[in-house]
C-alpha positions, 0 to 999 in steps of 0.5 A: 499500499502506498502511504498518503500525503495528507495535509490540511489547509492553514486556515482550517488548522487555525480554526480547529486549534482555536476550537480545541483550545478555547477557554483553556488556561495552560498547555495541559488544558489545551492538550486535553481539548485536543484529546477530547476533539480527536476522541469525538471525531476520529474513526476507530477502529482504523488501520494505520502503520507505525514505523512501517508495521500495520496496527489497528488503532482502537482509541486515543488517550493522554500519556501519563504526566504530560500533554502528549496524546497517544493512540491505543494500537493493537497488533498481534493481540497486544495493545500498545500506547503509541504517540499519535504523531507516529501514525501513518495512514495508508490511502485516504486518512480516516475521518477526524485525521484533521484533528490530529494534524491540528494537534501536530500544528499546535505542538509546532507553535502554529 
């Protein structure tokens, strides 16, 4: 399978970032806002790849003690917590992937 190029227009990213972080006072609350949006909008389960290996994304969560968001990925009967930014999509990205891209842009300071 060929990995797809996925991009979201800067104007859309800005709107999504504002929506996820509205009324947030610090980075932890902002990251929680992104997690809520990703959980609400991203399709699960969905096939993805992590370092080229196929996984099934079954959910999303926050990493312990930080502002990182992780994907709950199943592979060969085990569930792993993988940084959400490590996910790669084969073909068309799933519904809600734009929220992950907005989170990526927010981390870069957009």
